[in-house]
Biotite code that builds the C-alpha atoms (Angstrom):
import biotite.structure as struc

atoms = struc.array([
    struc.Atom([61.534, 99.515, -88.509], chain_id="A", res_id=1, res_name="MET", atom_name="CA", element="C"),
    struc.Atom([64.745, 98.726, -86.636], chain_id="A", res_id=2, res_name="PRO", atom_name="CA", element="C"),
    struc.Atom([67.805, 98.151, -88.769], chain_id="A", res_id=3, res_name="ASP", atom_name="CA", element="C"),
    struc.Atom([69.232, 95.091, -87.062], chain_id="A", res_id=4, res_name="ASP", atom_name="CA", element="C"),
    struc.Atom([70.462, 91.840, -88.490], chain_id="A", res_id=5, res_name="GLY", atom_name="CA", element="C"),
    struc.Atom([67.588, 89.736, -87.203], chain_id="A", res_id=6, res_name="LEU", atom_name="CA", element="C"),
    struc.Atom([65.019, 92.064, -88.773], chain_id="A", res_id=7, res_name="THR", atom_name="CA", element="C"),
    struc.Atom([66.823, 91.894, -92.128], chain_id="A", res_id=8, res_name="ARG", atom_name="CA", element="C"),
    struc.Atom([66.966, 88.095, -91.949], chain_id="A", res_id=9, res_name="VAL", atom_name="CA", element="C"),
    struc.Atom([63.272, 87.668, -91.134], chain_id="A", res_id=10, res_name="PHE", atom_name="CA", element="C"),
    struc.Atom([62.396, 90.246, -93.773], chain_id="A", res_id=11, res_name="SER", atom_name="CA", element="C"),
    struc.Atom([64.487, 88.448, -96.395], chain_id="A", res_id=12, res_name="ALA", atom_name="CA", element="C"),
    struc.Atom([62.872, 85.133, -95.530], chain_id="A", res_id=13, res_name="LEU", atom_name="CA", element="C"),
    struc.Atom([59.365, 86.579, -95.773], chain_id="A", res_id=14, res_name="ALA", atom_name="CA", element="C"),
    struc.Atom([59.443, 85.872, -99.503], chain_id="A", res_id=15, res_name="ASP", atom_name="CA", element="C"),
    struc.Atom([58.721, 82.251, -100.522], chain_id="A", res_id=16, res_name="PRO", atom_name="CA", element="C"),
    struc.Atom([61.173, 82.341, -103.443], chain_id="A", res_id=17, res_name="THR", atom_name="CA", element="C"),
    struc.Atom([63.986, 83.425, -101.135], chain_id="A", res_id=18, res_name="ARG", atom_name="CA", element="C"),
    struc.Atom([63.059, 80.714, -98.628], chain_id="A", res_id=19, res_name="ARG", atom_name="CA", element="C"),
    struc.Atom([63.201, 78.219, -101.479], chain_id="A", res_id=20, res_name="ASP", atom_name="CA", element="C"),
    struc.Atom([66.629, 79.514, -102.539], chain_id="A", res_id=21, res_name="ILE", atom_name="CA", element="C"),
    struc.Atom([67.864, 79.127, -98.947], chain_id="A", res_id=22, res_name="VAL", atom_name="CA", element="C"),
    struc.Atom([66.501, 75.571, -98.873], chain_id="A", res_id=23, res_name="ALA", atom_name="CA", element="C"),
    struc.Atom([68.317, 74.796, -102.128], chain_id="A", res_id=24, res_name="ARG", atom_name="CA", element="C"),
    struc.Atom([71.573, 76.276, -100.824], chain_id="A", res_id=25, res_name="LEU", atom_name="CA", element="C"),
    struc.Atom([71.252, 74.167, -97.676], chain_id="A", res_id=26, res_name="ALA", atom_name="CA", element="C"),
    struc.Atom([71.923, 71.190, -99.959], chain_id="A", res_id=27, res_name="VAL", atom_name="CA", element="C"),
    struc.Atom([75.049, 72.785, -101.434], chain_id="A", res_id=28, res_name="GLY", atom_name="CA", element="C"),
    struc.Atom([76.504, 75.797, -103.193], chain_id="A", res_id=29, res_name="ASP", atom_name="CA", element="C"),
    struc.Atom([74.998, 76.805, -106.533], chain_id="A", res_id=30, res_name="ALA", atom_name="CA", element="C"),
    struc.Atom([75.409, 79.468, -109.178], chain_id="A", res_id=31, res_name="THR", atom_name="CA", element="C"),
    struc.Atom([72.719, 82.041, -109.938], chain_id="A", res_id=32, res_name="VAL", atom_name="CA", element="C"),
    struc.Atom([71.912, 80.191, -113.168], chain_id="A", res_id=33, res_name="ASN", atom_name="CA", element="C"),
    struc.Atom([71.507, 76.918, -111.268], chain_id="A", res_id=34, res_name="GLU", atom_name="CA", element="C"),
    struc.Atom([69.296, 78.639, -108.701], chain_id="A", res_id=35, res_name="LEU", atom_name="CA", element="C"),
    struc.Atom([67.191, 80.287, -111.427], chain_id="A", res_id=36, res_name="ALA", atom_name="CA", element="C"),
    struc.Atom([66.598, 77.064, -113.382], chain_id="A", res_id=37, res_name="ALA", atom_name="CA", element="C"),
    struc.Atom([63.445, 75.870, -111.562], chain_id="A", res_id=38, res_name="PRO", atom_name="CA", element="C"),
    struc.Atom([61.715, 79.262, -111.755], chain_id="A", res_id=39, res_name="TYR", atom_name="CA", element="C"),
    struc.Atom([59.773, 80.883, -114.549], chain_id="A", res_id=40, res_name="ASP", atom_name="CA", element="C"),
    struc.Atom([61.566, 84.202, -113.976], chain_id="A", res_id=41, res_name="VAL", atom_name="CA", element="C"),
    struc.Atom([64.681, 85.847, -115.354], chain_id="A", res_id=42, res_name="THR", atom_name="CA", element="C"),
    struc.Atom([68.141, 85.259, -113.979], chain_id="A", res_id=43, res_name="VAL", atom_name="CA", element="C"),
    struc.Atom([68.150, 88.968, -113.095], chain_id="A", res_id=44, res_name="GLN", atom_name="CA", element="C"),
    struc.Atom([65.076, 88.492, -110.889], chain_id="A", res_id=45, res_name="ALA", atom_name="CA", element="C"),
    struc.Atom([66.783, 85.626, -109.054], chain_id="A", res_id=46, res_name="VAL", atom_name="CA", element="C"),
    struc.Atom([69.913, 87.786, -108.737], chain_id="A", res_id=47, res_name="SER", atom_name="CA", element="C"),
    struc.Atom([67.816, 90.435, -106.974], chain_id="A", res_id=48, res_name="LYS", atom_name="CA", element="C"),
    struc.Atom([66.541, 87.812, -104.537], chain_id="A", res_id=49, res_name="HIS", atom_name="CA", element="C"),
    struc.Atom([70.103, 86.679, -103.894], chain_id="A", res_id=50, res_name="ILE", atom_name="CA", element="C"),
    struc.Atom([71.185, 90.281, -103.255], chain_id="A", res_id=51, res_name="ARG", atom_name="CA", element="C"),
    struc.Atom([68.480, 90.595, -100.593], chain_id="A", res_id=52, res_name="VAL", atom_name="CA", element="C"),
    struc.Atom([69.734, 87.356, -99.015], chain_id="A", res_id=53, res_name="LEU", atom_name="CA", element="C"),
    struc.Atom([73.308, 88.670, -99.184], chain_id="A", res_id=54, res_name="GLU", atom_name="CA", element="C"),
    struc.Atom([72.316, 91.966, -97.548], chain_id="A", res_id=55, res_name="ASP", atom_name="CA", element="C"),
    struc.Atom([70.728, 89.961, -94.727], chain_id="A", res_id=56, res_name="ALA", atom_name="CA", element="C"),
    struc.Atom([73.924, 87.936, -94.322], chain_id="A", res_id=57, res_name="GLY", atom_name="CA", element="C"),
    struc.Atom([72.263, 84.656, -95.278], chain_id="A", res_id=58, res_name="LEU", atom_name="CA", element="C"),
    struc.Atom([74.177, 84.136, -98.523], chain_id="A", res_id=59, res_name="VAL", atom_name="CA", element="C"),
    struc.Atom([77.679, 84.927, -99.719], chain_id="A", res_id=60, res_name="SER", atom_name="CA", element="C"),
    struc.Atom([79.290, 84.579, -103.121], chain_id="A", res_id=61, res_name="ARG", atom_name="CA", element="C"),
    struc.Atom([82.856, 83.656, -103.933], chain_id="A", res_id=62, res_name="ARG", atom_name="CA", element="C"),
    struc.Atom([84.827, 83.302, -107.107], chain_id="A", res_id=63, res_name="ARG", atom_name="CA", element="C"),
    struc.Atom([85.698, 79.738, -108.108], chain_id="A", res_id=64, res_name="ASP", atom_name="CA", element="C"),
    struc.Atom([87.544, 79.964, -111.436], chain_id="A", res_id=65, res_name="ALA", atom_name="CA", element="C"),
    struc.Atom([84.834, 81.073, -113.882], chain_id="A", res_id=66, res_name="GLN", atom_name="CA", element="C"),
    struc.Atom([81.986, 80.341, -111.478], chain_id="A", res_id=67, res_name="ARG", atom_name="CA", element="C"),
    struc.Atom([80.605, 82.547, -108.716], chain_id="A", res_id=68, res_name="ARG", atom_name="CA", element="C"),
    struc.Atom([78.712, 80.080, -106.528], chain_id="A", res_id=69, res_name="PRO", atom_name="CA", element="C"),
    struc.Atom([76.359, 81.236, -103.808], chain_id="A", res_id=70, res_name="CYS", atom_name="CA", element="C"),
    struc.Atom([76.942, 79.824, -100.353], chain_id="A", res_id=71, res_name="HIS", atom_name="CA", element="C"),
    struc.Atom([74.500, 79.604, -97.434], chain_id="A", res_id=72, res_name="LEU", atom_name="CA", element="C"),
    struc.Atom([75.833, 81.221, -94.255], chain_id="A", res_id=73, res_name="GLU", atom_name="CA", element="C"),
    struc.Atom([74.228, 78.728, -91.884], chain_id="A", res_id=74, res_name="ALA", atom_name="CA", element="C"),
    struc.Atom([75.410, 80.471, -88.705], chain_id="A", res_id=75, res_name="GLU", atom_name="CA", element="C"),
    struc.Atom([72.872, 83.228, -89.425], chain_id="A", res_id=76, res_name="VAL", atom_name="CA", element="C"),
    struc.Atom([70.148, 80.576, -89.260], chain_id="A", res_id=77, res_name="LEU", atom_name="CA", element="C"),
    struc.Atom([71.591, 79.527, -85.896], chain_id="A", res_id=78, res_name="ASP", atom_name="CA", element="C"),
    struc.Atom([71.067, 83.091, -84.612], chain_id="A", res_id=79, res_name="LEU", atom_name="CA", element="C"),
    struc.Atom([67.438, 82.937, -85.727], chain_id="A", res_id=80, res_name="MET", atom_name="CA", element="C"),
    struc.Atom([67.004, 79.566, -84.065], chain_id="A", res_id=81, res_name="THR", atom_name="CA", element="C"),
    struc.Atom([68.413, 80.904, -80.784], chain_id="A", res_id=82, res_name="GLN", atom_name="CA", element="C"),
    struc.Atom([66.034, 83.872, -80.897], chain_id="A", res_id=83, res_name="TRP", atom_name="CA", element="C"),
    struc.Atom([63.020, 81.647, -81.626], chain_id="A", res_id=84, res_name="ILE", atom_name="CA", element="C"),
    struc.Atom([64.083, 79.088, -79.013], chain_id="A", res_id=85, res_name="GLU", atom_name="CA", element="C"),
    struc.Atom([64.207, 81.758, -76.301], chain_id="A", res_id=86, res_name="ARG", atom_name="CA", element="C"),
    struc.Atom([60.551, 82.661, -76.877], chain_id="A", res_id=87, res_name="TYR", atom_name="CA", element="C"),
    struc.Atom([59.536, 79.016, -77.251], chain_id="A", res_id=88, res_name="ARG", atom_name="CA", element="C"),
    struc.Atom([60.997, 78.282, -73.804], chain_id="A", res_id=89, res_name="ARG", atom_name="CA", element="C"),
    struc.Atom([59.158, 81.264, -72.318], chain_id="A", res_id=90, res_name="GLU", atom_name="CA", element="C"),
    struc.Atom([55.878, 80.110, -73.865], chain_id="A", res_id=91, res_name="ALA", atom_name="CA", element="C"),
    struc.Atom([56.432, 76.580, -72.562], chain_id="A", res_id=92, res_name="GLU", atom_name="CA", element="C"),
    struc.Atom([57.059, 77.951, -69.064], chain_id="A", res_id=93, res_name="ALA", atom_name="CA", element="C"),
    struc.Atom([53.774, 79.898, -69.205], chain_id="A", res_id=94, res_name="ARG", atom_name="CA", element="C"),
    struc.Atom([51.900, 76.798, -70.378], chain_id="A", res_id=95, res_name="PHE", atom_name="CA", element="C"),
    struc.Atom([53.486, 74.742, -67.573], chain_id="A", res_id=96, res_name="SER", atom_name="CA", element="C"),
    struc.Atom([52.338, 77.291, -65.000], chain_id="A", res_id=97, res_name="ARG", atom_name="CA", element="C"),
    struc.Atom([48.849, 77.231, -66.491], chain_id="A", res_id=98, res_name="LEU", atom_name="CA", element="C"),
    struc.Atom([48.837, 73.425, -66.393], chain_id="A", res_id=99, res_name="ASP", atom_name="CA", element="C"),
    struc.Atom([49.807, 73.553, -62.695], chain_id="A", res_id=100, res_name="ALA", atom_name="CA", element="C"),
    struc.Atom([46.978, 75.980, -61.899], chain_id="A", res_id=101, res_name="VAL", atom_name="CA", element="C"),
    struc.Atom([44.459, 73.861, -63.795], chain_id="A", res_id=102, res_name="LEU", atom_name="CA", element="C"),
    struc.Atom([45.719, 70.735, -62.034], chain_id="A", res_id=103, res_name="GLN", atom_name="CA", element="C"),
    struc.Atom([45.243, 72.432, -58.634], chain_id="A", res_id=104, res_name="GLN", atom_name="CA", element="C"),
    struc.Atom([41.727, 73.471, -59.628], chain_id="A", res_id=105, res_name="MET", atom_name="CA", element="C"),
    struc.Atom([40.902, 69.866, -60.558], chain_id="A", res_id=106, res_name="ASP", atom_name="CA", element="C"),
    struc.Atom([42.214, 68.631, -57.211], chain_id="A", res_id=107, res_name="GLU", atom_name="CA", element="C"),
    struc.Atom([40.245, 71.086, -55.041], chain_id="A", res_id=108, res_name="GLN", atom_name="CA", element="C"),
    struc.Atom([36.994, 69.715, -53.678], chain_id="A", res_id=109, res_name="PRO", atom_name="CA", element="C"),
    struc.Atom([33.868, 71.189, -55.140], chain_id="A", res_id=110, res_name="VAL", atom_name="CA", element="C"),
    struc.Atom([31.897, 73.105, -52.516], chain_id="A", res_id=111, res_name="THR", atom_name="CA", element="C"),
    struc.Atom([28.293, 74.045, -52.725], chain_id="A", res_id=112, res_name="ASP", atom_name="CA", element="C"),
    struc.Atom([28.105, 77.283, -54.590], chain_id="A", res_id=113, res_name="THR", atom_name="CA", element="C"),
    struc.Atom([25.237, 79.574, -53.789], chain_id="A", res_id=114, res_name="PRO", atom_name="CA", element="C"),
    struc.Atom([22.683, 80.025, -56.498], chain_id="A", res_id=115, res_name="THR", atom_name="CA", element="C"),
    struc.Atom([21.522, 83.457, -57.501], chain_id="A", res_id=116, res_name="LYS", atom_name="CA", element="C"),
    struc.Atom([18.322, 83.017, -55.543], chain_id="A", res_id=117, res_name="GLU", atom_name="CA", element="C"),
    struc.Atom([20.132, 81.980, -52.343], chain_id="A", res_id=118, res_name="ALA", atom_name="CA", element="C"),
    struc.Atom([22.578, 84.857, -52.601], chain_id="A", res_id=119, res_name="ALA", atom_name="CA", element="C"),
    struc.Atom([19.761, 87.446, -52.785], chain_id="A", res_id=120, res_name="SER", atom_name="CA", element="C"),
])
């Protein structure tokens, strides 16, 4: 498995809890305790999820007096979007070419096609 940033990001987001944490952080910064509140798991389990997100570059933590809020690094999501967009455009181009071929086929006059018996 390649060790590149995009692979780590997609891997981190493969887990639904981590995707949910990212969605929550998109609203605003939050502490680990605040992030753990909606889940029926320990704060330590949520901390492990946050560490995975940090390792992928999706989340950072800073000290704010006594708090250590987590912050979403949205520019990493922009990199993912650019990567996905590139392949979406390529797929659209293929579909457009297919549409053009199908359109040409519809416009060509139908000629008598030989039956099996006539071809023998």
